C-alpha positions in Angstrom: 53.4 -26.2 -232.3 55.4 -23.4 -230.7 56.8 -20.3 -232.4 60.5 -20.2 -233.1 62.4 -18.5 -230.2 64.7 -15.5 -230.3 66.0 -16.2 -226.8 66.1 -19.5 -224.9 66.7 -20.1 -221.2 68.0 -23.5 -220.2 67.9 -24.2 -216.5 70.9 -26.4 -215.6 70.8 -29.3 -213.1 72.8 -29.1 -209.8 75.3 -31.8 -210.2 78.5 -31.6 -212.4 77.7 -34.9 -214.2 74.2 -33.9 -214.9 75.4 -30.6 -216.4 77.7 -32.4 -218.7 74.8 -34.6 -219.8 72.8 -31.5 -220.8 75.2 -30.7 -223.7 73.2 -32.8 -226.3 70.1 -30.6 -225.4 72.2 -27.5 -226.0 73.3 -28.9 -229.4 69.8 -29.8 -230.3 68.6 -26.3 -229.6 71.5 -24.7 -231.5 71.0 -26.9 -234.5 67.2 -26.3 -234.7 67.5 -22.5 -234.0 70.9 -21.3 -235.0 70.0 -17.6 -234.8 68.5 -17.9 -231.2 70.4 -16.6 -228.2 70.9 -19.6 -225.8 71.5 -18.9 -222.1 72.3 -21.5 -219.5 71.3 -20.6 -215.9 72.7 -22.4 -212.9 75.1 -22.4 -209.9 77.8 -19.7 -210.2 80.6 -22.4 -210.0 79.5 -23.9 -213.3 80.4 -20.8 -215.3 84.0 -21.7 -215.8 83.1 -25.2 -216.9 80.7 -24.2 -219.7 82.0 -20.8 -220.8 83.6 -22.1 -224.0 80.8 -24.3 -225.2 80.0 -23.3 -228.8 76.3 -24.0 -228.2 76.0 -21.3 -225.6 75.8 -17.5 -225.9 75.9 -16.7 -222.2 75.8 -18.2 -218.7 73.5 -16.7 -216.1 74.6 -17.4 -212.5 72.0 -17.7 -209.7 71.6 -14.4 -207.9 72.6 -14.2 -204.2 69.4 -12.3 -203.2 66.8 -15.0 -203.8 64.1 -16.3 -206.0 62.2 -13.0 -206.4 65.4 -11.3 -207.7 65.8 -14.3 -210.1 62.2 -13.8 -211.4 62.8 -10.0 -212.0 66.0 -10.7 -213.8 64.4 -13.3 -216.0 61.5 -11.0 -216.9 64.0 -8.2 -217.8 65.9 -10.6 -220.2 62.7 -11.3 -222.2 63.1 -15.0 -222.9 60.8 -16.8 -225.3 61.4 -20.3 -224.0 62.5 -21.8 -220.7 63.7 -25.4 -220.9 63.7 -26.6 -217.3 65.9 -29.7 -216.8 65.6 -30.0 -212.9 62.2 -31.3 -211.7 61.8 -28.9 -208.7 59.1 -26.3 -208.1 61.9 -23.9 -207.3 63.4 -24.3 -210.8 60.0 -23.5 -212.4 59.0 -20.6 -210.1 61.3 -18.0 -211.6 60.3 -18.5 -215.3 56.6 -18.7 -214.3 56.7 -15.4 -212.4 58.7 -13.9 -215.3 55.9 -15.0 -217.6 58.2 -16.6 -220.1 55.8 -17.7 -222.9 57.0 -21.3 -223.3 58.0 -23.2 -220.1 58.7 -26.9 -220.5 59.7 -29.6 -218.1 58.6 -32.7 -216.2 55.8 -32.4 -213.7 55.6 -34.7 -210.7 53.1 -32.6 -208.7 50.2 -30.2 -209.3 52.1 -27.0 -208.4 54.9 -27.7 -210.8 52.4 -28.6 -213.5 50.6 -25.3 -212.9 53.9 -23.4 -213.6 54.6 -25.1 -216.9 53.0 -24.5 -220.4 54.3 -27.9 -221.5 54.3 -30.4 -218.7 55.7 -33.9 -219.5 54.9 -36.9 -217.4 58.0 -38.6 -216.0 58.5 -42.0 -217.6 56.6 -44.7 -215.8 56.0 -48.4 -216.1 53.4 -50.3 -214.2 52.6 -47.2 -212.2 56.2 -46.8 -211.0 58.8 -44.3 -212.1 60.9 -45.8 -214.9 64.7 -45.1 -214.7 65.9 -44.1 -218.2 69.1 -42.5 -219.5 69.4 -38.9 -218.5 70.3 -38.1 -222.1 67.0 -39.6 -223.3 65.1 -37.9 -220.5 66.5 -34.4 -221.3 66.1 -34.8 -225.1 62.4 -35.7 -224.7 61.9 -32.0 -223.8 63.6 -30.6 -226.9 61.9 -33.2 -229.1 58.5 -31.9 -227.8 59.6 -28.4 -228.9 60.3 -29.7 -232.4 64.1 -29.9 -232.1 65.6 -33.1 -233.7 68.3 -35.0 -231.7 71.9 -34.0 -232.5 73.9 -36.4 -234.5 76.1 -38.0 -233.5 74.8 -38.2 -229.9 77.7 -37.4 -227.7 78.7 -35.2 -224.7 80.7 -32.1 -225.3 83.2 -30.2 -223.1 86.0 -28.0 -224.5 89.5 -27.9 -222.9 90.6 -24.4 -221.7 94.2 -24.0 -222.9 95.1 -21.7 -220.0 93.8 -24.2 -217.5 95.7 -27.0 -219.2 98.9 -25.0 -219.1 98.4 -24.2 -215.4 97.7 -27.8 -214.3 100.5 -29.4 -216.2 103.0 -26.9 -215.0 101.8 -27.8 -211.5 102.3 -31.5 -212.1 105.8 -30.8 -213.4 106.5 -29.0 -210.1 105.2 -32.2 -208.4 107.8 -34.2 -210.4 105.4 -35.6 -213.0 106.9 -35.3 -216.5 104.9 -33.7 -219.3 104.9 -36.9 -221.3 103.9 -39.2 -218.4 100.9 -41.5 -218.9 98.3 -40.5 -216.3 95.8 -42.5 -214.3 93.4 -39.8 -213.0 91.6 -40.9 -209.8 88.6 -39.2 -208.3 87.9 -40.7 -204.9 85.1 -38.4 -203.8 81.4 -37.9 -204.5 79.4 -34.7 -203.9 76.2 -36.8 -203.7 77.1 -38.4 -200.4 79.1 -41.1 -198.6 77.1 -43.9 -200.1 78.9 -43.5 -203.4 82.4 -43.7 -202.0 84.6 -46.7 -202.7 86.9 -47.3 -199.7 90.3 -45.5 -199.9 92.2 -48.9 -199.4 90.3 -50.3 -202.5 91.3 -47.3 -204.6 95.0 -47.7 -203.4 95.1 -51.4 -204.4 93.5 -50.8 -207.7 95.8 -47.9 -208.5 98.8 -50.0 -207.6 97.7 -52.8 -209.9 96.8 -50.6 -212.8 99.9 -48.3 -212.5 102.3 -51.3 -212.4 100.7 -53.1 -215.3 100.4 -50.2 -217.7 103.1 -47.8 -216.6 100.7 -45.1 -215.4 101.2 -42.4 -212.8 98.3 -42.1 -210.4 97.1 -38.5 -210.0 94.4 -38.1 -207.3 92.1 -35.2 -208.2 89.6 -34.6 -205.4 86.9 -32.0 -205.4 86.7 -29.3 -202.6 86.0 -31.0 -199.3 87.4 -34.4 -200.6 91.0 -33.6 -199.9 91.3 -36.0 -196.9 90.0 -38.9 -199.0 92.8 -38.3 -201.5 95.4 -38.1 -198.8 94.2 -41.5 -197.4 94.5 -43.1 -200.8 97.9 -41.5 -201.4 99.2 -42.8 -198.0 98.3 -46.4 -199.0 99.8 -46.4 -202.5 102.6 -48.8 -203.2 103.6 -46.8 -206.3 104.5 -43.1 -206.6 101.5 -40.9 -207.0 100.4 -37.3 -206.6 97.4 -35.8 -204.8 96.2 -32.4 -206.0 94.9 -31.3 -202.6 96.3 -27.9 -201.8 94.3 -26.5 -203.6 92.1 -29.0 -205.5 92.1 -28.7 -209.2 89.6 -26.2 -210.6 86.9 -27.6 -212.9 88.6 -26.5 -216.1 91.9 -28.0 -214.8 90.1 -31.3 -214.1 88.8 -31.3 -217.7 92.3 -30.8 -219.0 93.7 -33.5 -216.8 91.1 -36.0 -217.9 91.6 -35.0 -221.6 95.3 -36.1 -221.2 94.6 -39.2 -219.2 95.2 -42.7 -220.3 92.5 -43.9 -217.9 90.1 -42.5 -215.3 89.2 -44.4 -212.2 86.2 -42.9 -210.5 83.1 -43.3 -208.3 79.8 -42.8 -210.1 80.1 -39.0 -210.0 80.7 -35.9 -212.2 84.3 -36.7 -213.5 82.9 -39.9 -215.0 80.8 -37.8 -217.4 83.7 -35.4 -218.1 85.7 -38.4 -219.1 83.0 -39.6 -221.5 82.9 -36.1 -223.0 86.6 -36.1 -223.6 86.7 -39.7 -224.9 88.8 -41.1 -222.1 88.6 -44.8 -221.1 86.9 -44.9 -217.7 86.4 -47.5 -214.9 83.3 -46.6 -212.8 82.7 -47.9 -209.3 78.9 -47.8 -208.8 76.9 -48.7 -205.7 73.7 -47.0 -204.6 72.5 -45.6 -207.9 70.5 -47.2 -210.7 72.8 -47.8 -213.7 69.9 -47.2 -216.1 70.1 -43.4 -215.5 73.6 -43.3 -217.1 73.3 -46.3 -219.6 74.5 -44.4 -222.6 77.8 -44.0 -224.5 79.2 -47.0 -222.7 81.7 -48.1 -225.4 84.7 -46.7 -223.5 83.4 -47.2 -220.0 83.3 -50.2 -217.7 80.7 -49.8 -215.0 81.4 -52.2 -212.0 78.7 -53.1 -209.5 78.0 -55.8 -206.9 74.7 -57.6 -207.0 73.5 -56.8 -203.5 69.8 -56.9 -202.6 69.6 -53.3 -201.3 71.0 -51.6 -204.5 70.0 -49.4 -206.0 68.7 -47.4 -203.0 69.7 -43.8 -204.0 70.3 -43.0 -200.3 73.1 -40.5 -199.5 74.3 -42.5 -196.5 74.2 -46.3 -196.4 72.1 -47.6 -193.5 73.4 -51.2 -194.0 76.3 -52.3 -191.7 79.5 -52.6 -193.8 78.2 -50.7 -196.9 78.2 -53.9 -198.9 77.5 -52.5 -202.4 80.9 -50.7 -202.3 83.1 -52.6 -199.9 82.4 -56.0 -201.7 83.4 -54.5 -205.0 87.0 -55.9 -205.2 89.9 -53.8 -206.5 90.9 -56.7 -208.7 87.8 -56.1 -210.8 88.9 -52.5 -211.5 92.3 -53.8 -212.5 90.8 -56.3 -214.9 88.4 -53.6 -216.4 91.4 -51.3 -216.9 93.2 -54.1 -218.7 90.3 -54.7 -221.0 89.9 -51.0 -221.8 93.7 -50.4 -222.4 94.2 -53.6 -224.4 
């Protein structure tokens, strides 16, 4: 049994989608300890995404001057608990050096275990690591601390009114009416090239979905993914818009998805934004194990090809032709959209 905290640090994961999947943990902590100050720590770029979450009191961006500076800052903040969602030694080092009294996380190696006061074994079956839903994985930490799961179990992400106003004014300047029904398309993936559905597949699927349901395709790449969006736009047979110069900011992406009739995406961060905003979503999945995200599937259709080499979790496909993604036919996405929008 641990003492009730006055101040809780939650270390965020790296990827956008994983950060969105931490929101049930934040709600569990807030519900169990409503008077505690809850602080999320992570990459500076995440601040504008989470700043309006009602479960957070503050966001702590990573310092530019390294891990010792982080440890000094954490010690000065006098946290009682550190809930460490990433599994790395680096994530645990700062709270350990800062001597935060309760430090909880998963431990895959002896050094990480040494840095934690509450070390959980990663789920295993038959001696092998067992892929489970990331929601379940994260909530096992807060359960260990005596925090019941939030009810209902859902992802949470507010819409920033200023960002919404800015992005829809931009779409109007691009010729997209305010009342247009939108198909939001995210053709990139920060993880690596192995998650990318081919641009020509995206274009064919967009054409079919847009014509059948009267939607306007809006391509919303992340930074560095602009060329992918341009390639899809160049192959469209219907009129579409690509937000490439500049790409939409994270709060603008949330606003776009909130207004969308459908999201068509690789297995990447915007998928989880769509789940948080309750938007029907077609997911193109190749190299990753679907069990990691097997939750809240009612308004999602996760499409995969049964190839022998998947899931591999490699960033770059070593197999000629990248079969897990290239064999995934655009017609399947059109059919999934039809089912979701029926």
